N, C-alpha and C positions, 0 to 999 in steps of 0.2 A: 898321354902323360900319366904317370902313376902318382898316386898320392899316398903318403904314409899316414894312415888314420889311427889317428889314435882310435764242492761243495759239498758231492758233499758227503763226508764220512766222518762225523764227529761223534765221540762217545759222550753221552749225557752223563753228567756227574751229579752227585747229591748237591742240593741247594745249600749254599752257605749264606745265610741272611746276615746282612751287615747294615744296621741303621746307625747313622752318625749325624751329629750336629757339628757345624763348623763355625762356631761363633768366635774362635780365637785362632790366631796364626799358628800356634803350636800344634794344632790338629793337622797341619799340613806336613809335619815332619815325619810322618809315618806312612809307609805303603800299606800297612795293615789297617783294616777297618776297625773303628772303635765301637763301643757298646751303644745300645739304643739311646737316642737323645730324648730328654724329657720334653723339650720344645717340639720335637717332631710329632709326638703323639697328640699334643694339644693343637698343633697346627691343622690337623685334619678336619677340625670342626670350626676353624676360623672362617670369617666371612671373606668375601673377595677383596675387601678394602681395609681390614683390620687384622691385628695379630701377626703371627709368624707366617712367612711364606714357605710352605712345605714343597719341596721339589724332589721327585724320585727319579732314579736311574738304575739301570742294570748294567753292570760292567764285568768283564772277564778278568777277575782277579786270580783265576786259576785256569788251567787248560791251555790250549794252543795259543790263544790270544793274550795270555797273561801279561807279558811285558807292556803291551799297548794298553790293556785294560787298567793296569796299575798306574801307568802314566796319565791316562784320562782321569782317574780318580784324583791324582795330584792336581791336575789342571782345574777340575771342578772345585776341589777344596780350596785351592789358592784363590780362585775368583770369589767364592763365597766368603772366605776370610777377609779379603780386601773390602768387599761390600759391607760386611758387618762391622769392620773396624771403622768404616766411614759413616756408621749410623744406620745402615740398612738401606732398603729401597723405599723411598718416601716414608722413612721412619720405621719400616718393618724389617726385622731381621730374617735372614735366610736360614733354613734348616734343611739339610740334605739327608735323604734316605737312600743308601746304595745297597743293592743286592747283587750277589755273585751269580752269574749265569754259567760259569765254568766253560765258557766258549761254546755253549750248546744252544742251537735255535729252539729246541723244545723248552729248555729251561728259561730262555729269555722271554718266551710267551707267558709262562707261569709267573715270572717275576713282575712283568708289567700288569698282569691281572691282579696280582697281590698289591702292588703299589697303588693302583687306581681303586680297586673295589674293597680292599681291606684296610690299607693305610690311608686311603682317601687323600693322597697328595694333591696339591693344587695344580702343579705343572709336572710335566715329564721331560727329561733330557734323554738323548739317545745313547745307545751302547757303542762299543767299538766294532767296526766292520760292516760292510754292506750285507754280508751274509746274515747277520743278526738284526740289522736295522729293518729289513723288509718285513719279517714277521712281527717285530716289536711295534713298528709304526702302524701295522694293521690293528693291533690291540688298541692303540691310542685312538685311531680313527673310529673304531667301533664304539668307543666311549666318549667321543666328541672332544678329544684332547689335541691341542697343537703338539707337534713333535719336533722340537728343535734339536739338531744333532750336527756333528762335525766329522763323522767317519763313515758315512753311508753315502758315498758319492757315485756308486755305479749306476748306470742307466736303469738297471732292474729295480732299483729303489723307487725311482720317480715314475716308472711305468707300471708299477704294481696296481692291481685292481683297486685296492683301498685308497691309494693316493690319487689315482685317476678320478675316483668318485668324490673324495673328501678334500683333496688338496691340503692335507694337514702336515706334510713333511717340509721341513726347512733346513737345508744343509748349508752351514756357514762357510764351508770350505770349497776349494776348487773342485769343479766337476772332474771326476776321475778320468773320463774319456779324453779330456783335453790336457792332462797333466804332462804329457811328454812331447807336446807339439813344438816347443822351442828347439828340441833336438832334431825333429824332422826338418824344421826350417834351416837349421845349421847344415844338415846334409845337403839340402837343396842348394844352399849358397856355395857349395864346393864345385858345382857344375855337373857335368854328365856322370852319374854314378855308373852307368852301363860302360862308358869308355874306361872308367877307372876299375871296372870289374869288381865292384864292391859286393861282398856277400854278407848275409845276416842270418842269425838263428833266433827263434822266438819260442823258448820254453816257457810254459805258463802253468802255475798252480791252478787247480780247479776251484776257483773262487771268483765271483763276479768282479771284485775289486782288482784282481790280478789280470784277468783276461781282457777286460774292456779296453784299457789303455794300450796294451800290447797289440791287440788286433787292429786298433786304429793305426798304430805306427807301422805295422806290417803292410797294411793296405796302402798307406801313403808312400812308404819307401819302395815298395814294388812298383808303384806308378812312376817313381823317379828313376827306375832302372836298377835298383839294388836287388840282387838275386837272392831268393830265399833258399837256403840249403837245409834248413830244419825248422819245423814248426810242430808243436805237440803240447797237449794239455795233460799234465800228470797229476795224480792224486795229491792233495795237500796233506801229506803225511811224510815225516822225516825219512822213512825207509825208501821213499820214491825219489828223493832228491839226487842222490849220487848216480843212480842209473841214468836219470835224465841228463845230468851234467856230463857223464861219460859219453853219451850219444852226441851231445853238442860238440864236445872236444874232438871227436872223430871227424867232424865236418870242418873243423878249423875255420870258422867264419871270421870275417873282419870285425863284425859287430854282433854283440850279444845283447838282446833286449829281453830281460828276465821279468816275467809276471810273478811277482812275489808280494806277500803281505806282511812279512816280518823279517827281522835281522837274521834269524836262524836259517831261513831258506837261502838268502844271499850268501851267508857264511858257508853253507854246505856246498854250494856251487863253486865258490872260490877255492875251497879246499880240494874239491875233486879236480878242478882245472889245474891246480898246482901239481897234484899227483899225476895228472895226465900230461904234464909238461906242455900245457896249452895256455897261452896268454892272449886273449883277444885284444885287438887294437883299441876297441871301444866297448865299454861294459856299462849299461844303464839298467836300472831296476825300477819297477813300479813303486816299491816301498821297501823299507829296511834300512838303507844307508842314511835315511833322514832321522834315525832314532838315536843319534848322538852317542853317548857313552855306552848305551845298550848295544849298539852296532859294533863298537870296538871290542866290547866284552865278548860278543858272539864270534868275531873272527879271530880273536886272540892275537898274541904277538907273533911276528913283528907287525905292529900297526901300520907300518909303511905299505903293507899290501893293500890298504884301502885307497892309496893314492890313485887318482884317476877314475875311481868308481863314481858313477853319477846316479841321480835320482830326481824325479820331477815332483814339484810341490808348489803351493802358493805362498809358502812362508819358510823362513829359516831363521836361525838364532841371531843372525846379524842384520835382520831386516830393519831398514831405516824407517822407524815409526816410533814416536815418543812413547805411546802406550805400550808397544811391544818391548821397547828398551827397558822401561820400568819393570814390566813383568819378568823379563829375562834376568834383570839384576836381582829382583826378589828371589827368584828360583835358584839362581847361582848361590846366593848367600844362605838360603835355607837348606839346600842339598849338597853344598860344597862341590860343585862341578864347574868346569870351565865353560865358557860361552858355547863352545862346540858340543857340549854335553846336554844342552837344552833341546830336547827333541820336539818335533812338530806336533805331536799329540798334545803337549801341554798347551800350545797356542790354540789348537782346534777346540779343546775343551773349554778353555778360558773364554774364547769367542762365543761359544754357545751361551755361556752365562751373560756375556755382555749384550747379546741380542735379546735374550729374555728380559734383562734389566731394562733395556730401552723400550720394549713392548709393554712391560708392566707400567712404567712411568707414563707412556703415551696414552694408554687405555685406562689408567687409573685403577688398576687392580689385576686380578688373575682370572678374569672371565676368558675361557679358552676361545670361544667364538669371536670375541672382540680382538683377541691377539692374532688369530688366524687372518681376520680381515685386515688388521693393521699391517701385518707382515706381507700381505699380498697387495698393499696399496701403492707399491712402487717407491717406498721410502728407502733411503740409503742410510745404513747404520755403520758407524765406525767401530772397528774392533782392533785387537792386536794383530790380526792378519790383514788389516786394511779395510777397504770398503766392502760392505755386504748389501746386495740388492737382489731380491728373489724374483724369479720369473714365475709363470703361472703354475709350474709344477714344483716349485720350491728349490730349484737349483740357484746357486749364487752366480749371477752374471757380472758381479762387480769386481772379482779378484783375478789378477793376471796369473799366468803360469810362468814358473821359472825352472831352470835346471840347476841343481846344486852339485858340487863335486868336492870330494876329499882331496886335500893337497898338503904339501910340506910335511911329509912323514906323519900324516893324519893328525897334525896339530891344528889344522884349519879346515873348516867346512864352508865353502864359499859359493855364493851365487855366481854363475858363470855365463848363463844364457838366459834371455837374449843378450848378446854382447853389448848392445846399445842401451840396455836398461840401466837405470840409475842403481848404483851399488854393485854392478857386476865386476868381477875380478878376471884377470887373464885366464883363459881356458887351456887346460892341458889337452891338446888335440889327440895325442896318442898315449894310452894308458901305459905307465912303466911296467916292465916285467915284474913278476912276483919277487918280493924281497927275500923270501925264504927259499 
């Protein structure tokens, strides 16, 4: 019976240092970083229990990861603004210092050395991407800092020598390797993939965030009888995207599982597939489609081309959670976007702040060793992404995986898998043909 189914080569850039205080909500209304805060400089000499709580982070506000880095900045700033509007953490206001790493692993190391040894921040939050998190967390470990982050979920982050020795990394988000498992479960539910002669292609950008979930899916689908017709890791550079997509289109697989880290990669593959007159029955990406309005801007009109495109994550803008709904409402009002335009980066960054807030309250200050011990105590912390509970290496074992899908002429971004999960909407089993 047939079934109709639906690292590293980065150019280091000059450092753009951006120190900012986020004591008021208006600071959230700009993607650009503000000038050095008066409170941030004084916070470096504050004791662990008095004065301003200074928190430092490096983000990619320029370079390849700029869209995600800018969204993370918004998420950190929104959390800090909410905390300060409520009187701070145990009466202490939060001041953020954010430096631009220009998407460069070399610069991210310099930035955290500056934040810790020059700015003397009390705590550090993570950058965007596993690629930058690994070297950044090593700097934090060397200086005895806890490293709470939300976008470094690749296995390489947790298996790094620094984290294996110091156990200082805490990722509030879904482990990347598990992010696409509900999709695998769906394919398994269809019955014998071999009998249905299902085929799949696995193009992957050369980034640990992109390769780890796709390689897991490939292994699992092959075991289920899905035939691999293409698998390859391509350079994470725009010039490499179309050639890789053209090779996939020649194989005409039923399923495309794309190892991507940003909307631009997915948009490039979609455009190439259209030019090649190839429309896979199912198209799922490691990241990119979860970036709301940034994803739609990347693919351009007709936005209906997004329909049926899937992505795995532990959160989406319609997540049924009171804390999440409040944050989404705030963000929508602040940035004038629809609910589908609130991307997962915002929730990940906001959750980093919530975990730090809980640890500061529980330990009575910003002693990093006490915070590390607390976060490894087995405690469960509630965030806008749901429950966070860290295992021995700092992975979050408390958050489930979902598959999200664009639907209804890209006016909706819905949770669809697992189908039995609360909040799941009907699944488009076969991706519509390209609208253009």
